[in-house]
ZADO-1210 file (C-alpha; in nm, 4 decimals, padded with zeros to 6 digits):
<atoms>
<atom x="07.8261" y="12.3085" z="13.5459" code="MET" pos="1"/>
<atom x="08.0302" y="12.5288" z="13.3192" code="THR" pos="2"/>
<atom x="08.2523" y="12.4407" z="13.0284" code="GLU" pos="3"/>
<atom x="08.6082" y="12.5658" z="13.0194" code="LEU" pos="4"/>
<atom x="08.8483" y="12.5416" z="12.7294" code="PRO" pos="5"/>
<atom x="09.0330" y="12.2160" z="12.7449" code="PHE" pos="6"/>
<atom x="09.3931" y="12.2261" z="12.8617" code="GLN" pos="7"/>
<atom x="09.5641" y="11.9750" z="12.6379" code="GLN" pos="8"/>
<atom x="09.7330" y="11.6821" z="12.8146" code="PRO" pos="9"/>
<atom x="10.1057" y="11.6351" z="12.8002" code="GLN" pos="10"/>
<atom x="10.0630" y="11.3134" z="12.6066" code="THR" pos="11"/>
<atom x="09.8011" y="11.1289" z="12.4061" code="LEU" pos="12"/>
<atom x="09.8146" y="10.7546" z="12.3580" code="ASN" pos="13"/>
<atom x="09.9466" y="10.5973" z="12.0383" code="THR" pos="14"/>
<atom x="09.6075" y="10.5447" z="11.8790" code="ARG" pos="15"/>
<atom x="09.4940" y="10.8985" z="11.9598" code="GLN" pos="16"/>
<atom x="09.8075" y="11.0480" z="11.8086" code="ASN" pos="17"/>
<atom x="09.7585" y="10.8428" z="11.4955" code="ARG" pos="18"/>
<atom x="09.3908" y="10.9381" z="11.4710" code="ALA" pos="19"/>
<atom x="09.4759" y="11.3053" z="11.5146" code="LEU" pos="20"/>
<atom x="09.7353" y="11.2923" z="11.2364" code="ALA" pos="21"/>
<atom x="09.4797" y="11.1265" z="11.0079" code="LEU" pos="22"/>
<atom x="09.2268" y="11.3954" z="11.1003" code="ALA" pos="23"/>
<atom x="09.4831" y="11.6541" z="10.9903" code="ALA" pos="24"/>
<atom x="09.4960" y="11.4827" z="10.6482" code="VAL" pos="25"/>
<atom x="09.1192" y="11.5145" z="10.6244" code="PHE" pos="26"/>
<atom x="09.1372" y="11.8770" z="10.7352" code="GLN" pos="27"/>
<atom x="09.3657" y="11.9460" z="10.4409" code="ALA" pos="28"/>
<atom x="09.1377" y="11.7686" z="10.1942" code="THR" pos="29"/>
<atom x="08.8268" y="11.9381" z="10.3317" code="GLN" pos="30"/>
<atom x="08.9957" y="12.2768" z="10.2810" code="LEU" pos="31"/>
<atom x="09.0978" y="12.1653" z="09.9306" code="THR" pos="32"/>
<atom x="08.7352" y="12.0822" z="09.8578" code="HIS" pos="33"/>
<atom x="08.6028" y="12.4096" z="10.0011" code="MET" pos="34"/>
<atom x="08.8564" y="12.6190" z="09.8109" code="THR" pos="35"/>
<atom x="08.7962" y="12.4371" z="09.4833" code="ALA" pos="36"/>
<atom x="08.4201" y="12.4821" z="09.4992" code="LEU" pos="37"/>
<atom x="08.3926" y="12.8548" z="09.5452" code="THR" pos="38"/>
<atom x="08.7383" y="13.0080" z="09.5552" code="GLY" pos="39"/>
<atom x="08.9782" y="13.1435" z="09.8134" code="THR" pos="40"/>
<atom x="08.7304" y="13.3758" z="09.9809" code="GLN" pos="41"/>
<atom x="08.4872" y="13.0943" z="10.0560" code="SER" pos="42"/>
<atom x="08.6860" y="12.9394" z="10.3388" code="ILE" pos="43"/>
<atom x="08.6766" y="13.2633" z="10.5394" code="GLY" pos="44"/>
<atom x="08.8726" y="13.3430" z="10.8534" code="GLU" pos="45"/>
<atom x="08.8090" y="13.0044" z="11.0119" code="SER" pos="46"/>
<atom x="08.9332" y="12.8256" z="10.7006" code="GLY" pos="47"/>
<atom x="09.2462" y="13.0399" z="10.6974" code="ASN" pos="48"/>
<atom x="09.2981" y="12.9566" z="11.0654" code="PHE" pos="49"/>
<atom x="09.2927" y="12.5825" z="10.9956" code="TYR" pos="50"/>
<atom x="09.5062" y="12.6229" z="10.6831" code="PHE" pos="51"/>
<atom x="09.7722" y="12.8281" z="10.8615" code="GLU" pos="52"/>
<atom x="09.8127" y="12.5644" z="11.1306" code="HIS" pos="53"/>
<atom x="09.8493" y="12.2942" z="10.8669" code="LEU" pos="54"/>
<atom x="10.1238" y="12.4936" z="10.6952" code="ILE" pos="55"/>
<atom x="10.3117" y="12.5466" z="11.0222" code="LYS" pos="56"/>
<atom x="10.2973" y="12.1760" z="11.0997" code="ALA" pos="57"/>
<atom x="10.3916" y="12.0661" z="10.7477" code="SER" pos="58"/>
<atom x="10.7098" y="12.2739" z="10.7570" code="LEU" pos="59"/>
<atom x="10.8228" y="12.1004" z="11.0753" code="ASN" pos="60"/>
<atom x="10.7443" y="11.7408" z="10.9826" code="ILE" pos="61"/>
<atom x="11.0755" y="11.5965" z="10.8738" code="ARG" pos="62"/>
<atom x="11.0933" y="11.3387" z="10.5957" code="PRO" pos="63"/>
<atom x="11.3252" y="11.0997" z="10.7785" code="LYS" pos="64"/>
<atom x="11.2383" y="11.1300" z="11.1452" code="SER" pos="65"/>
<atom x="11.0799" y="11.3656" z="11.3939" code="ASN" pos="66"/>
<atom x="11.1873" y="11.4429" z="11.7468" code="GLN" pos="67"/>
<atom x="10.8386" y="11.3788" z="11.8772" code="SER" pos="68"/>
<atom x="10.5740" y="11.1093" z="11.8441" code="ASN" pos="69"/>
<atom x="10.3071" y="11.3475" z="11.9730" code="GLN" pos="70"/>
<atom x="10.0913" y="11.4992" z="11.6991" code="THR" pos="71"/>
<atom x="10.0061" y="11.7973" z="11.9174" code="LEU" pos="72"/>
<atom x="10.3720" y="11.8971" z="11.9252" code="ASP" pos="73"/>
<atom x="10.3168" y="12.0187" z="11.5680" code="PHE" pos="74"/>
<atom x="10.0052" y="12.2179" z="11.6602" code="PHE" pos="75"/>
<atom x="09.9101" y="12.4535" z="11.9419" code="ASP" pos="76"/>
<atom x="09.5989" y="12.2710" z="12.0576" code="LYS" pos="77"/>
<atom x="09.3352" y="12.0170" z="11.9600" code="LEU" pos="78"/>
<atom x="09.1043" y="12.2916" z="11.8333" code="ALA" pos="79"/>
<atom x="09.3536" y="12.3549" z="11.5507" code="ASP" pos="80"/>
<atom x="09.2442" y="12.0239" z="11.3972" code="ILE" pos="81"/>
<atom x="08.8755" y="12.0322" z="11.4889" code="SER" pos="82"/>
<atom x="08.7690" y="12.0717" z="11.1244" code="LEU" pos="83"/>
<atom x="08.9628" y="11.7567" z="11.0400" code="GLY" pos="84"/>
<atom x="08.8119" y="11.5633" z="11.3284" code="LEU" pos="85"/>
<atom x="08.4615" y="11.6538" z="11.2123" code="LYS" pos="86"/>
<atom x="08.5396" y="11.5690" z="10.8504" code="THR" pos="87"/>
<atom x="08.6981" y="11.2348" z="10.9346" code="LEU" pos="88"/>
<atom x="08.4120" y="11.1400" z="11.1652" code="GLU" pos="89"/>
<atom x="08.1571" y="11.2259" z="10.8963" code="SER" pos="90"/>
<atom x="08.3492" y="11.0276" z="10.6358" code="SER" pos="91"/>
<atom x="08.3359" y="10.7189" z="10.8562" code="ILE" pos="92"/>
<atom x="07.9787" y="10.7443" z="10.9849" code="THR" pos="93"/>
<atom x="07.7835" y="10.8993" z="10.6992" code="GLN" pos="94"/>
<atom x="07.7768" y="10.5971" z="10.4643" code="PRO" pos="95"/>
<atom x="07.6131" y="10.3947" z="10.7442" code="PHE" pos="96"/>
<atom x="07.3832" y="10.6672" z="10.8733" code="ASN" pos="97"/>
<atom x="07.0312" y="10.6437" z="10.7313" code="THR" pos="98"/>
<atom x="06.8631" y="10.8830" z="10.9717" code="SER" pos="99"/>
<atom x="06.6862" y="11.1608" z="10.7756" code="PRO" pos="100"/>
<atom x="06.7282" y="11.3938" z="11.0739" code="LYS" pos="101"/>
<atom x="07.1026" y="11.3486" z="11.0947" code="SER" pos="102"/>
<atom x="07.2946" y="11.6734" z="11.1325" code="ARG" pos="103"/>
<atom x="07.5978" y="11.5209" z="10.9622" code="LEU" pos="104"/>
<atom x="07.6780" y="11.6427" z="10.6100" code="PRO" pos="105"/>
<atom x="07.5304" y="11.4462" z="10.3246" code="LYS" pos="106"/>
<atom x="07.7552" y="11.1861" z="10.1664" code="LEU" pos="107"/>
<atom x="07.8067" y="11.4104" z="09.8633" code="ALA" pos="108"/>
<atom x="07.9735" y="11.6635" z="10.0914" code="ASN" pos="109"/>
<atom x="08.2135" y="11.4124" z="10.2441" code="THR" pos="110"/>
<atom x="08.2852" y="11.1863" z="09.9477" code="LYS" pos="111"/>
<atom x="08.5360" y="11.4118" z="09.7669" code="LEU" pos="112"/>
<atom x="08.7462" y="11.5030" z="10.0747" code="PRO" pos="113"/>
<atom x="08.7554" y="11.1315" z="10.1612" code="MET" pos="114"/>
<atom x="08.8630" y="11.0430" z="09.8054" code="THR" pos="115"/>
<atom x="09.1371" y="11.3067" z="09.8105" code="TYR" pos="116"/>
<atom x="09.2576" y="11.1826" z="10.1504" code="ALA" pos="117"/>
<atom x="09.2763" y="10.8187" z="10.0423" code="MET" pos="118"/>
<atom x="09.4751" y="10.9187" z="09.7352" code="THR" pos="119"/>
<atom x="09.7150" y="11.1284" z="09.9439" code="LEU" pos="120"/>
<atom x="09.7830" y="10.8268" z="10.1644" code="LEU" pos="121"/>
<atom x="09.8820" y="10.6324" z="09.8527" code="GLN" pos="122"/>
<atom x="10.0941" y="10.9166" z="09.7168" code="LEU" pos="123"/>
<atom x="10.2755" y="10.9704" z="10.0456" code="GLU" pos="124"/>
<atom x="10.4171" y="10.6200" z="10.0360" code="LYS" pos="125"/>
<atom x="10.5460" y="10.6692" z="09.6807" code="LYS" pos="126"/>
<atom x="10.6839" y="11.0164" z="09.7461" code="VAL" pos="127"/>
<atom x="10.8753" y="10.9228" z="10.0601" code="TYR" pos="128"/>
<atom x="11.0227" y="10.6083" z="09.9067" code="SER" pos="129"/>
<atom x="11.1880" y="10.8266" z="09.6412" code="ASN" pos="130"/>
<atom x="11.5124" y="10.9945" z="09.7628" code="PRO" pos="131"/>
<atom x="11.4803" y="11.2648" z="09.4975" code="LYS" pos="132"/>
<atom x="11.1374" y="11.3698" z="09.6243" code="PHE" pos="133"/>
<atom x="11.2559" y="11.3586" z="09.9857" code="VAL" pos="134"/>
<atom x="11.5406" y="11.5946" z="09.8976" code="GLU" pos="135"/>
<atom x="11.3009" y="11.8331" z="09.7210" code="ILE" pos="136"/>
<atom x="11.0777" y="11.8469" z="10.0283" code="ILE" pos="137"/>
<atom x="11.3685" y="11.9021" z="10.2693" code="GLU" pos="138"/>
<atom x="11.5139" y="12.1821" z="10.0573" code="GLN" pos="139"/>
<atom x="11.1719" y="12.3425" z="10.0156" code="SER" pos="140"/>
<atom x="11.1088" y="12.3377" z="10.3903" code="GLN" pos="141"/>
<atom x="11.4413" y="12.5076" z="10.4579" code="GLN" pos="142"/>
<atom x="11.3800" y="12.7681" z="10.1878" code="LYS" pos="143"/>
<atom x="11.0298" y="12.8547" z="10.3104" code="ILE" pos="144"/>
<atom x="11.1362" y="12.8743" z="10.6745" code="LEU" pos="145"/>
<atom x="11.4010" y="13.1267" z="10.5718" code="ARG" pos="146"/>
<atom x="11.1480" y="13.3216" z="10.3645" code="GLN" pos="147"/>
<atom x="10.9088" y="13.3585" z="10.6544" code="LEU" pos="148"/>
<atom x="11.1382" y="13.6074" z="10.8266" code="SER" pos="149"/>
<atom x="11.1011" y="13.8385" z="10.5264" code="PHE" pos="150"/>
<atom x="10.7211" y="13.8125" z="10.5370" code="PHE" pos="151"/>
<atom x="10.6736" y="13.8760" z="10.9098" code="ASP" pos="152"/>
<atom x="10.5941" y="13.5082" z="10.9649" code="ASN" pos="153"/>
<atom x="10.2881" y="13.5368" z="10.7441" code="ASN" pos="154"/>
<atom x="10.2308" y="13.1729" z="10.6559" code="TYR" pos="155"/>
<atom x="09.9526" y="13.2718" z="10.4150" code="LEU" pos="156"/>
<atom x="10.1694" y="13.5097" z="10.2108" code="HIS" pos="157"/>
<atom x="10.1237" y="13.4440" z="09.8350" code="PRO" pos="158"/>
<atom x="10.4960" y="13.3651" z="09.7955" code="SER" pos="159"/>
<atom x="10.4821" y="13.1025" z="10.0707" code="ILE" pos="160"/>
<atom x="10.1692" y="12.9500" z="09.9176" code="ILE" pos="161"/>
<atom x="10.3318" y="12.9480" z="09.5721" code="ALA" pos="162"/>
<atom x="10.6400" y="12.7668" z="09.7029" code="ASN" pos="163"/>
<atom x="10.4297" y="12.5056" z="09.8792" code="LEU" pos="164"/>
<atom x="10.2308" y="12.4570" z="09.5584" code="ALA" pos="165"/>
<atom x="10.5495" y="12.4162" z="09.3546" code="GLN" pos="166"/>
<atom x="10.6774" y="12.1562" z="09.5997" code="THR" pos="167"/>
<atom x="10.3571" y="11.9594" z="09.5524" code="TYR" pos="168"/>
<atom x="10.3881" y="11.9825" z="09.1718" code="ILE" pos="169"/>
<atom x="10.7465" y="11.8534" z="09.1807" code="GLU" pos="170"/>
<atom x="10.6655" y="11.5611" z="09.4112" code="THR" pos="171"/>
<atom x="10.3173" y="11.4127" z="09.4494" code="ALA" pos="172"/>
<atom x="10.1812" y="11.6097" z="09.1549" code="GLY" pos="173"/>
<atom x="10.4231" y="11.4430" z="08.9157" code="SER" pos="174"/>
<atom x="10.3251" y="11.0802" z="08.9825" code="ILE" pos="175"/>
<atom x="10.0165" y="10.8616" z="08.9776" code="ASN" pos="176"/>
<atom x="09.7533" y="10.8406" z="09.1047" code="PRO" pos="177"/>
<atom x="09.6848" y="11.2034" z="09.0221" code="ARG" pos="178"/>
<atom x="09.4334" y="11.3883" z="09.2367" code="ILE" pos="179"/>
<atom x="09.1693" y="11.5348" z="09.0097" code="MET" pos="180"/>
<atom x="09.0209" y="11.8175" z="09.2148" code="VAL" pos="181"/>
<atom x="08.6653" y="11.9082" z="09.1214" code="ARG" pos="182"/>
<atom x="08.5409" y="12.2609" z="09.1543" code="GLY" pos="183"/>
<atom x="08.4623" y="12.5913" z="08.9870" code="ASN" pos="184"/>
<atom x="08.6095" y="12.5825" z="08.6353" code="ALA" pos="185"/>
<atom x="08.6442" y="12.9617" z="08.6180" code="GLU" pos="186"/>
<atom x="08.8286" y="12.9748" z="08.9489" code="ALA" pos="187"/>
<atom x="09.0857" y="12.7241" z="08.8250" code="PHE" pos="188"/>
<atom x="09.2011" y="12.9817" z="08.5688" code="LYS" pos="189"/>
<atom x="09.3351" y="13.1934" z="08.8564" code="ASP" pos="190"/>
<atom x="09.6957" y="13.1039" z="08.9461" code="THR" pos="191"/>
<atom x="09.6553" y="13.2152" z="09.3077" code="ALA" pos="192"/>
<atom x="09.3541" y="12.9854" z="09.3370" code="HIS" pos="193"/>
<atom x="09.5309" y="12.6787" z="09.1979" code="THR" pos="194"/>
<atom x="09.8393" y="12.7548" z="09.4077" code="ASN" pos="195"/>
<atom x="09.6271" y="12.7499" z="09.7192" code="ARG" pos="196"/>
<atom x="09.4723" y="12.4150" z="09.6279" code="ILE" pos="197"/>
<atom x="09.8115" y="12.2574" z="09.5594" code="ARG" pos="198"/>
<atom x="09.9590" y="12.4076" z="09.8751" code="ALA" pos="199"/>
<atom x="09.6742" y="12.2612" z="10.0769" code="THR" pos="200"/>
<atom x="09.7314" y="11.9210" z="09.9192" code="LEU" pos="201"/>
<atom x="10.0992" y="11.9461" z="10.0113" code="PHE" pos="202"/>
<atom x="10.0091" y="11.9989" z="10.3767" code="THR" pos="203"/>
<atom x="09.7866" y="11.6916" z="10.3488" code="GLY" pos="204"/>
<atom x="10.0793" y="11.4939" z="10.2092" code="LEU" pos="205"/>
<atom x="10.2887" y="11.5962" z="10.5089" code="GLN" pos="206"/>
<atom x="10.0136" y="11.5035" z="10.7524" code="MET" pos="207"/>
<atom x="09.9902" y="11.1646" z="10.5795" code="ALA" pos="208"/>
<atom x="10.3628" y="11.1207" z="10.6352" code="HIS" pos="209"/>
<atom x="10.3264" y="11.1992" z="11.0046" code="LEU" pos="210"/>
<atom x="10.0411" y="10.9473" z="11.0220" code="TRP" pos="211"/>
<atom x="10.2644" y="10.6854" z="10.8583" code="ARG" pos="212"/>
<atom x="10.5504" y="10.7651" z="11.0977" code="GLN" pos="213"/>
<atom x="10.3109" y="10.7053" z="11.3880" code="LEU" pos="214"/>
<atom x="10.2333" y="10.3567" z="11.2579" code="GLY" pos="215"/>
<atom x="09.9375" y="10.4354" z="11.0356" code="GLY" pos="216"/>
<atom x="09.8484" y="10.1891" z="10.7592" code="SER" pos="217"/>
<atom x="09.5634" y="10.1829" z="10.5102" code="SER" pos="218"/>
<atom x="09.4702" y="09.8253" z="10.5975" code="TRP" pos="219"/>
<atom x="09.4732" y="09.9016" z="10.9670" code="GLY" pos="220"/>
<atom x="09.2448" y="10.1984" z="10.9078" code="MET" pos="221"/>
<atom x="08.9990" y="09.9926" z="10.7039" code="ILE" pos="222"/>
<atom x="08.9751" y="09.7090" z="10.9554" code="PHE" pos="223"/>
<atom x="08.9707" y="09.9256" z="11.2668" code="SER" pos="224"/>
<atom x="08.6939" y="10.1722" z="11.1855" code="LYS" pos="225"/>
<atom x="08.5178" y="10.1279" z="11.5182" code="ARG" pos="226"/>
<atom x="08.8362" y="10.1951" z="11.7156" code="LYS" pos="227"/>
<atom x="08.9202" y="10.4906" z="11.4926" code="LEU" pos="228"/>
<atom x="08.5742" y="10.6388" z="11.5398" code="LEU" pos="229"/>
<atom x="08.6038" y="10.5957" z="11.9158" code="GLN" pos="230"/>
<atom x="08.9418" y="10.7719" z="11.9145" code="ASP" pos="231"/>
<atom x="08.8033" y="11.0608" z="11.7074" code="ILE" pos="232"/>
<atom x="08.5082" y="11.1062" z="11.9397" code="GLN" pos="233"/>
<atom x="08.7331" y="11.0914" z="12.2467" code="ASP" pos="234"/>
<atom x="08.9603" y="11.3573" z="12.0957" code="LEU" pos="235"/>
<atom x="08.6626" y="11.5758" z="12.0074" code="ALA" pos="236"/>
<atom x="08.5394" y="11.5562" z="12.3678" code="ARG" pos="237"/>
<atom x="08.8856" y="11.6390" z="12.4988" code="LEU" pos="238"/>
<atom x="08.8601" y="11.9864" z="12.3498" code="GLN" pos="239"/>
<atom x="08.6442" y="12.0845" z="12.6471" code="TYR" pos="240"/>
<atom x="08.6239" y="11.9687" z="13.0039" code="GLN" pos="241"/>
<atom x="08.3170" y="11.9938" z="13.2223" code="VAL" pos="242"/>
<atom x="08.3764" y="12.1237" z="13.5759" code="VAL" pos="243"/>
</atoms>
């Protein structure tokens, strides 16, 4: 048998869409963690790939309503969120995994991204219940989408990153609970570095909003861990088909 790249289905079911949106939140917080630890260069080409797709999606997730209830309509394919799927799966399973031979990351490696993600879910509810913040996000999206034409659609251009970071500062970054990102103290003195962290958190905020729009709730997530884990594993398998 040979494995061929998975051709994504036209539709995923409701639970799968919700799980995928939540995985995108965790992808953002994992990238936040990676960037904070060792700087921009540490995430490499693969990290930039995942970050770029988060930015694209975050600019198209509308505060009030979206035209689609399919998470994949905001991404090209499932592989664009594979880092998030792995991070979310590890966050769920690691605390209960006592096997010394486990290939999953140690809890220390998943704890901070999970903490950031849980805080973003709280912040999203506060941000999107405030009309002022909603207006800031809508205006920022429109501004950045216009800017992209001047930067050859380079979503990772420093000006785009800076505007995303500023949007985060003016919305989620201005209210409690504040996300205290841990990392390299020297790196935090670099404006480009801190902009990237805040921009990544903004994409996570947007993914949290998509998750909420798809019916996501913190209580539902807590009491449905087994179903969530099953959905994550099903989505991970869907990236490839065996023929």
